[in-house]
Chimera marker file (.cmm) of the C-alpha trace (Angstrom):
<marker_set name="trace">
<marker id="1" x="199.545" y="-96.571" z="136.756" r="1" g="1" b="0" radius="0.5"/>
<marker id="2" x="202.047" y="-98.389" z="138.549" r="1" g="1" b="0" radius="0.5"/>
<marker id="3" x="205.077" y="-96.774" z="140.113" r="1" g="1" b="0" radius="0.5"/>
<marker id="4" x="206.824" y="-100.014" z="140.153" r="1" g="1" b="0" radius="0.5"/>
<marker id="5" x="207.149" y="-100.393" z="136.559" r="1" g="1" b="0" radius="0.5"/>
<marker id="6" x="208.986" y="-97.351" z="134.963" r="1" g="1" b="0" radius="0.5"/>
<marker id="7" x="208.861" y="-98.975" z="131.400" r="1" g="1" b="0" radius="0.5"/>
<marker id="8" x="204.979" y="-98.755" z="131.544" r="1" g="1" b="0" radius="0.5"/>
<marker id="9" x="205.304" y="-95.111" z="132.419" r="1" g="1" b="0" radius="0.5"/>
<marker id="10" x="207.583" y="-94.405" z="129.789" r="1" g="1" b="0" radius="0.5"/>
<marker id="11" x="205.337" y="-95.951" z="127.179" r="1" g="1" b="0" radius="0.5"/>
<marker id="12" x="202.414" y="-94.078" z="128.487" r="1" g="1" b="0" radius="0.5"/>
<marker id="13" x="204.188" y="-90.909" z="128.162" r="1" g="1" b="0" radius="0.5"/>
<marker id="14" x="205.467" y="-91.663" z="124.650" r="1" g="1" b="0" radius="0.5"/>
<marker id="15" x="201.814" y="-92.577" z="123.685" r="1" g="1" b="0" radius="0.5"/>
<marker id="16" x="200.571" y="-89.449" z="125.121" r="1" g="1" b="0" radius="0.5"/>
<marker id="17" x="203.147" y="-87.391" z="123.367" r="1" g="1" b="0" radius="0.5"/>
<marker id="18" x="202.176" y="-89.171" z="120.150" r="1" g="1" b="0" radius="0.5"/>
<marker id="19" x="198.509" y="-88.638" z="120.473" r="1" g="1" b="0" radius="0.5"/>
<marker id="20" x="199.103" y="-84.936" z="121.565" r="1" g="1" b="0" radius="0.5"/>
<marker id="21" x="201.193" y="-84.381" z="118.439" r="1" g="1" b="0" radius="0.5"/>
<marker id="22" x="198.682" y="-86.013" z="116.350" r="1" g="1" b="0" radius="0.5"/>
<marker id="23" x="195.943" y="-84.020" z="117.962" r="1" g="1" b="0" radius="0.5"/>
<marker id="24" x="197.847" y="-80.704" z="117.276" r="1" g="1" b="0" radius="0.5"/>
<marker id="25" x="198.340" y="-81.838" z="113.704" r="1" g="1" b="0" radius="0.5"/>
<marker id="26" x="194.636" y="-82.535" z="113.229" r="1" g="1" b="0" radius="0.5"/>
<marker id="27" x="193.808" y="-79.131" z="114.907" r="1" g="1" b="0" radius="0.5"/>
<marker id="28" x="196.120" y="-77.541" z="112.393" r="1" g="1" b="0" radius="0.5"/>
<marker id="29" x="194.563" y="-79.221" z="109.407" r="1" g="1" b="0" radius="0.5"/>
<marker id="30" x="191.068" y="-78.491" z="110.649" r="1" g="1" b="0" radius="0.5"/>
<marker id="31" x="192.043" y="-74.802" z="111.144" r="1" g="1" b="0" radius="0.5"/>
<marker id="32" x="193.376" y="-74.895" z="107.465" r="1" g="1" b="0" radius="0.5"/>
<marker id="33" x="190.183" y="-76.275" z="106.277" r="1" g="1" b="0" radius="0.5"/>
<marker id="34" x="188.071" y="-73.735" z="108.131" r="1" g="1" b="0" radius="0.5"/>
<marker id="35" x="190.071" y="-70.820" z="106.718" r="1" g="1" b="0" radius="0.5"/>
<marker id="36" x="189.858" y="-72.306" z="103.167" r="1" g="1" b="0" radius="0.5"/>
<marker id="37" x="185.996" y="-72.585" z="103.632" r="1" g="1" b="0" radius="0.5"/>
<marker id="38" x="185.847" y="-69.063" z="105.100" r="1" g="1" b="0" radius="0.5"/>
<marker id="39" x="187.684" y="-67.745" z="102.043" r="1" g="1" b="0" radius="0.5"/>
<marker id="40" x="185.579" y="-69.481" z="99.647" r="1" g="1" b="0" radius="0.5"/>
<marker id="41" x="182.413" y="-68.488" z="101.514" r="1" g="1" b="0" radius="0.5"/>
<marker id="42" x="183.709" y="-64.931" z="101.526" r="1" g="1" b="0" radius="0.5"/>
<marker id="43" x="184.326" y="-65.038" z="97.849" r="1" g="1" b="0" radius="0.5"/>
<marker id="44" x="180.840" y="-66.503" z="97.133" r="1" g="1" b="0" radius="0.5"/>
<marker id="45" x="179.201" y="-64.012" z="99.257" r="1" g="1" b="0" radius="0.5"/>
<marker id="46" x="181.015" y="-61.071" z="97.781" r="1" g="1" b="0" radius="0.5"/>
<marker id="47" x="180.236" y="-62.385" z="94.263" r="1" g="1" b="0" radius="0.5"/>
<marker id="48" x="176.547" y="-62.646" z="95.269" r="1" g="1" b="0" radius="0.5"/>
<marker id="49" x="176.470" y="-59.160" z="96.770" r="1" g="1" b="0" radius="0.5"/>
<marker id="50" x="178.192" y="-57.569" z="93.665" r="1" g="1" b="0" radius="0.5"/>
<marker id="51" x="175.556" y="-59.386" z="91.436" r="1" g="1" b="0" radius="0.5"/>
<marker id="52" x="172.662" y="-58.043" z="93.841" r="1" g="1" b="0" radius="0.5"/>
<marker id="53" x="174.198" y="-54.778" z="93.692" r="1" g="1" b="0" radius="0.5"/>
<marker id="54" x="174.341" y="-54.594" z="90.021" r="1" g="1" b="0" radius="0.5"/>
<marker id="55" x="170.748" y="-55.658" z="89.762" r="1" g="1" b="0" radius="0.5"/>
<marker id="56" x="169.585" y="-53.192" z="92.154" r="1" g="1" b="0" radius="0.5"/>
<marker id="57" x="171.647" y="-50.311" z="90.401" r="1" g="1" b="0" radius="0.5"/>
<marker id="58" x="170.254" y="-51.509" z="87.076" r="1" g="1" b="0" radius="0.5"/>
<marker id="59" x="166.621" y="-51.345" z="88.559" r="1" g="1" b="0" radius="0.5"/>
<marker id="60" x="167.279" y="-47.915" z="89.798" r="1" g="1" b="0" radius="0.5"/>
<marker id="61" x="168.553" y="-46.789" z="86.522" r="1" g="1" b="0" radius="0.5"/>
<marker id="62" x="165.563" y="-48.389" z="84.797" r="1" g="1" b="0" radius="0.5"/>
<marker id="63" x="163.159" y="-46.652" z="87.150" r="1" g="1" b="0" radius="0.5"/>
<marker id="64" x="164.702" y="-43.305" z="86.624" r="1" g="1" b="0" radius="0.5"/>
<marker id="65" x="164.656" y="-43.743" z="82.992" r="1" g="1" b="0" radius="0.5"/>
<marker id="66" x="160.949" y="-44.528" z="83.094" r="1" g="1" b="0" radius="0.5"/>
<marker id="67" x="160.359" y="-41.675" z="85.286" r="1" g="1" b="0" radius="0.5"/>
<marker id="68" x="162.187" y="-39.327" z="83.011" r="1" g="1" b="0" radius="0.5"/>
<marker id="69" x="160.436" y="-40.714" z="79.989" r="1" g="1" b="0" radius="0.5"/>
<marker id="70" x="157.102" y="-40.115" z="81.756" r="1" g="1" b="0" radius="0.5"/>
<marker id="71" x="158.122" y="-36.525" z="82.523" r="1" g="1" b="0" radius="0.5"/>
<marker id="72" x="159.136" y="-36.011" z="78.997" r="1" g="1" b="0" radius="0.5"/>
<marker id="73" x="155.926" y="-37.343" z="77.632" r="1" g="1" b="0" radius="0.5"/>
<marker id="74" x="153.853" y="-35.106" z="80.047" r="1" g="1" b="0" radius="0.5"/>
<marker id="75" x="155.854" y="-32.046" z="79.165" r="1" g="1" b="0" radius="0.5"/>
<marker id="76" x="155.493" y="-32.779" z="75.471" r="1" g="1" b="0" radius="0.5"/>
<marker id="77" x="151.642" y="-33.146" z="75.978" r="1" g="1" b="0" radius="0.5"/>
<marker id="78" x="151.458" y="-30.062" z="77.856" r="1" g="1" b="0" radius="0.5"/>
<marker id="79" x="153.485" y="-28.241" z="75.386" r="1" g="1" b="0" radius="0.5"/>
<marker id="80" x="151.242" y="-29.319" z="72.626" r="1" g="1" b="0" radius="0.5"/>
<marker id="81" x="148.258" y="-28.209" z="74.528" r="1" g="1" b="0" radius="0.5"/>
<marker id="82" x="149.716" y="-24.865" z="75.129" r="1" g="1" b="0" radius="0.5"/>
<marker id="83" x="150.712" y="-24.697" z="71.413" r="1" g="1" b="0" radius="0.5"/>
<marker id="84" x="147.112" y="-25.542" z="70.379" r="1" g="1" b="0" radius="0.5"/>
<marker id="85" x="145.787" y="-22.999" z="72.731" r="1" g="1" b="0" radius="0.5"/>
<marker id="86" x="148.141" y="-20.358" z="71.360" r="1" g="1" b="0" radius="0.5"/>
<marker id="87" x="147.185" y="-21.271" z="67.821" r="1" g="1" b="0" radius="0.5"/>
<marker id="88" x="143.398" y="-21.366" z="68.481" r="1" g="1" b="0" radius="0.5"/>
<marker id="89" x="143.815" y="-17.887" z="70.102" r="1" g="1" b="0" radius="0.5"/>
<marker id="90" x="145.729" y="-16.685" z="67.231" r="1" g="1" b="0" radius="0.5"/>
<marker id="91" x="143.295" y="-18.090" z="64.777" r="1" g="1" b="0" radius="0.5"/>
<marker id="92" x="140.478" y="-16.136" z="66.697" r="1" g="1" b="0" radius="0.5"/>
<marker id="93" x="142.531" y="-12.934" z="66.670" r="1" g="1" b="0" radius="0.5"/>
<marker id="94" x="142.990" y="-13.344" z="62.952" r="1" g="1" b="0" radius="0.5"/>
<marker id="95" x="139.314" y="-14.045" z="62.356" r="1" g="1" b="0" radius="0.5"/>
<marker id="96" x="138.616" y="-10.805" z="64.401" r="1" g="1" b="0" radius="0.5"/>
<marker id="97" x="141.225" y="-8.760" z="62.380" r="1" g="1" b="0" radius="0.5"/>
<marker id="98" x="139.605" y="-10.149" z="59.081" r="1" g="1" b="0" radius="0.5"/>
<marker id="99" x="136.262" y="-9.225" z="60.379" r="1" g="1" b="0" radius="0.5"/>
<marker id="100" x="137.368" y="-5.892" z="61.442" r="1" g="1" b="0" radius="0.5"/>
<marker id="101" x="139.289" y="-5.295" z="58.066" r="1" g="1" b="0" radius="0.5"/>
<marker id="102" x="136.151" y="-6.464" z="56.162" r="1" g="1" b="0" radius="0.5"/>
<marker id="103" x="133.807" y="-4.237" z="58.105" r="1" g="1" b="0" radius="0.5"/>
<marker id="104" x="136.260" y="-1.277" z="57.492" r="1" g="1" b="0" radius="0.5"/>
<marker id="105" x="136.380" y="-1.969" z="53.884" r="1" g="1" b="0" radius="0.5"/>
<marker id="106" x="132.716" y="-2.405" z="53.641" r="1" g="1" b="0" radius="0.5"/>
<marker id="107" x="132.215" y="0.800" z="55.640" r="1" g="1" b="0" radius="0.5"/>
<marker id="108" x="134.421" y="2.632" z="53.209" r="1" g="1" b="0" radius="0.5"/>
<marker id="109" x="132.349" y="1.583" z="50.194" r="1" g="1" b="0" radius="0.5"/>
<marker id="110" x="129.020" y="2.462" z="51.828" r="1" g="1" b="0" radius="0.5"/>
<link id1="1" id2="2" r="1" g="1" b="0" radius="0.2"/>
<link id1="2" id2="3" r="1" g="1" b="0" radius="0.2"/>
<link id1="3" id2="4" r="1" g="1" b="0" radius="0.2"/>
<link id1="4" id2="5" r="1" g="1" b="0" radius="0.2"/>
<link id1="5" id2="6" r="1" g="1" b="0" radius="0.2"/>
<link id1="6" id2="7" r="1" g="1" b="0" radius="0.2"/>
<link id1="7" id2="8" r="1" g="1" b="0" radius="0.2"/>
<link id1="8" id2="9" r="1" g="1" b="0" radius="0.2"/>
<link id1="9" id2="10" r="1" g="1" b="0" radius="0.2"/>
<link id1="10" id2="11" r="1" g="1" b="0" radius="0.2"/>
<link id1="11" id2="12" r="1" g="1" b="0" radius="0.2"/>
<link id1="12" id2="13" r="1" g="1" b="0" radius="0.2"/>
<link id1="13" id2="14" r="1" g="1" b="0" radius="0.2"/>
<link id1="14" id2="15" r="1" g="1" b="0" radius="0.2"/>
<link id1="15" id2="16" r="1" g="1" b="0" radius="0.2"/>
<link id1="16" id2="17" r="1" g="1" b="0" radius="0.2"/>
<link id1="17" id2="18" r="1" g="1" b="0" radius="0.2"/>
<link id1="18" id2="19" r="1" g="1" b="0" radius="0.2"/>
<link id1="19" id2="20" r="1" g="1" b="0" radius="0.2"/>
<link id1="20" id2="21" r="1" g="1" b="0" radius="0.2"/>
<link id1="21" id2="22" r="1" g="1" b="0" radius="0.2"/>
<link id1="22" id2="23" r="1" g="1" b="0" radius="0.2"/>
<link id1="23" id2="24" r="1" g="1" b="0" radius="0.2"/>
<link id1="24" id2="25" r="1" g="1" b="0" radius="0.2"/>
<link id1="25" id2="26" r="1" g="1" b="0" radius="0.2"/>
<link id1="26" id2="27" r="1" g="1" b="0" radius="0.2"/>
<link id1="27" id2="28" r="1" g="1" b="0" radius="0.2"/>
<link id1="28" id2="29" r="1" g="1" b="0" radius="0.2"/>
<link id1="29" id2="30" r="1" g="1" b="0" radius="0.2"/>
<link id1="30" id2="31" r="1" g="1" b="0" radius="0.2"/>
<link id1="31" id2="32" r="1" g="1" b="0" radius="0.2"/>
<link id1="32" id2="33" r="1" g="1" b="0" radius="0.2"/>
<link id1="33" id2="34" r="1" g="1" b="0" radius="0.2"/>
<link id1="34" id2="35" r="1" g="1" b="0" radius="0.2"/>
<link id1="35" id2="36" r="1" g="1" b="0" radius="0.2"/>
<link id1="36" id2="37" r="1" g="1" b="0" radius="0.2"/>
<link id1="37" id2="38" r="1" g="1" b="0" radius="0.2"/>
<link id1="38" id2="39" r="1" g="1" b="0" radius="0.2"/>
<link id1="39" id2="40" r="1" g="1" b="0" radius="0.2"/>
<link id1="40" id2="41" r="1" g="1" b="0" radius="0.2"/>
<link id1="41" id2="42" r="1" g="1" b="0" radius="0.2"/>
<link id1="42" id2="43" r="1" g="1" b="0" radius="0.2"/>
<link id1="43" id2="44" r="1" g="1" b="0" radius="0.2"/>
<link id1="44" id2="45" r="1" g="1" b="0" radius="0.2"/>
<link id1="45" id2="46" r="1" g="1" b="0" radius="0.2"/>
<link id1="46" id2="47" r="1" g="1" b="0" radius="0.2"/>
<link id1="47" id2="48" r="1" g="1" b="0" radius="0.2"/>
<link id1="48" id2="49" r="1" g="1" b="0" radius="0.2"/>
<link id1="49" id2="50" r="1" g="1" b="0" radius="0.2"/>
<link id1="50" id2="51" r="1" g="1" b="0" radius="0.2"/>
<link id1="51" id2="52" r="1" g="1" b="0" radius="0.2"/>
<link id1="52" id2="53" r="1" g="1" b="0" radius="0.2"/>
<link id1="53" id2="54" r="1" g="1" b="0" radius="0.2"/>
<link id1="54" id2="55" r="1" g="1" b="0" radius="0.2"/>
<link id1="55" id2="56" r="1" g="1" b="0" radius="0.2"/>
<link id1="56" id2="57" r="1" g="1" b="0" radius="0.2"/>
<link id1="57" id2="58" r="1" g="1" b="0" radius="0.2"/>
<link id1="58" id2="59" r="1" g="1" b="0" radius="0.2"/>
<link id1="59" id2="60" r="1" g="1" b="0" radius="0.2"/>
<link id1="60" id2="61" r="1" g="1" b="0" radius="0.2"/>
<link id1="61" id2="62" r="1" g="1" b="0" radius="0.2"/>
<link id1="62" id2="63" r="1" g="1" b="0" radius="0.2"/>
<link id1="63" id2="64" r="1" g="1" b="0" radius="0.2"/>
<link id1="64" id2="65" r="1" g="1" b="0" radius="0.2"/>
<link id1="65" id2="66" r="1" g="1" b="0" radius="0.2"/>
<link id1="66" id2="67" r="1" g="1" b="0" radius="0.2"/>
<link id1="67" id2="68" r="1" g="1" b="0" radius="0.2"/>
<link id1="68" id2="69" r="1" g="1" b="0" radius="0.2"/>
<link id1="69" id2="70" r="1" g="1" b="0" radius="0.2"/>
<link id1="70" id2="71" r="1" g="1" b="0" radius="0.2"/>
<link id1="71" id2="72" r="1" g="1" b="0" radius="0.2"/>
<link id1="72" id2="73" r="1" g="1" b="0" radius="0.2"/>
<link id1="73" id2="74" r="1" g="1" b="0" radius="0.2"/>
<link id1="74" id2="75" r="1" g="1" b="0" radius="0.2"/>
<link id1="75" id2="76" r="1" g="1" b="0" radius="0.2"/>
<link id1="76" id2="77" r="1" g="1" b="0" radius="0.2"/>
<link id1="77" id2="78" r="1" g="1" b="0" radius="0.2"/>
<link id1="78" id2="79" r="1" g="1" b="0" radius="0.2"/>
<link id1="79" id2="80" r="1" g="1" b="0" radius="0.2"/>
<link id1="80" id2="81" r="1" g="1" b="0" radius="0.2"/>
<link id1="81" id2="82" r="1" g="1" b="0" radius="0.2"/>
<link id1="82" id2="83" r="1" g="1" b="0" radius="0.2"/>
<link id1="83" id2="84" r="1" g="1" b="0" radius="0.2"/>
<link id1="84" id2="85" r="1" g="1" b="0" radius="0.2"/>
<link id1="85" id2="86" r="1" g="1" b="0" radius="0.2"/>
<link id1="86" id2="87" r="1" g="1" b="0" radius="0.2"/>
<link id1="87" id2="88" r="1" g="1" b="0" radius="0.2"/>
<link id1="88" id2="89" r="1" g="1" b="0" radius="0.2"/>
<link id1="89" id2="90" r="1" g="1" b="0" radius="0.2"/>
<link id1="90" id2="91" r="1" g="1" b="0" radius="0.2"/>
<link id1="91" id2="92" r="1" g="1" b="0" radius="0.2"/>
<link id1="92" id2="93" r="1" g="1" b="0" radius="0.2"/>
<link id1="93" id2="94" r="1" g="1" b="0" radius="0.2"/>
<link id1="94" id2="95" r="1" g="1" b="0" radius="0.2"/>
<link id1="95" id2="96" r="1" g="1" b="0" radius="0.2"/>
<link id1="96" id2="97" r="1" g="1" b="0" radius="0.2"/>
<link id1="97" id2="98" r="1" g="1" b="0" radius="0.2"/>
<link id1="98" id2="99" r="1" g="1" b="0" radius="0.2"/>
<link id1="99" id2="100" r="1" g="1" b="0" radius="0.2"/>
<link id1="100" id2="101" r="1" g="1" b="0" radius="0.2"/>
<link id1="101" id2="102" r="1" g="1" b="0" radius="0.2"/>
<link id1="102" id2="103" r="1" g="1" b="0" radius="0.2"/>
<link id1="103" id2="104" r="1" g="1" b="0" radius="0.2"/>
<link id1="104" id2="105" r="1" g="1" b="0" radius="0.2"/>
<link id1="105" id2="106" r="1" g="1" b="0" radius="0.2"/>
<link id1="106" id2="107" r="1" g="1" b="0" radius="0.2"/>
<link id1="107" id2="108" r="1" g="1" b="0" radius="0.2"/>
<link id1="108" id2="109" r="1" g="1" b="0" radius="0.2"/>
<link id1="109" id2="110" r="1" g="1" b="0" radius="0.2"/>
</marker_set>
């Protein structure tokens, strides 16, 4: 720069100030864009996380339902087995009682 020509210095200072203001304006606009992108990215991430959470919750509920259904089926089968065993034992006892009764009746007629 020339110290002899103050007009050149003034022009350079004015040019610097304009470019500086322009740079500050660009930074502000870029900052707004970054914040906007961050907001939209956050919203998209939140939506995706909520979808995944719902899917996981649904899978857990389905798994719990399947386990409970299996337990109910197993309980029903076990119950049926026990009922059949009791029924079979009852029939055997009935047969024994009938045999004893028939022996008693036959013994009474002898």
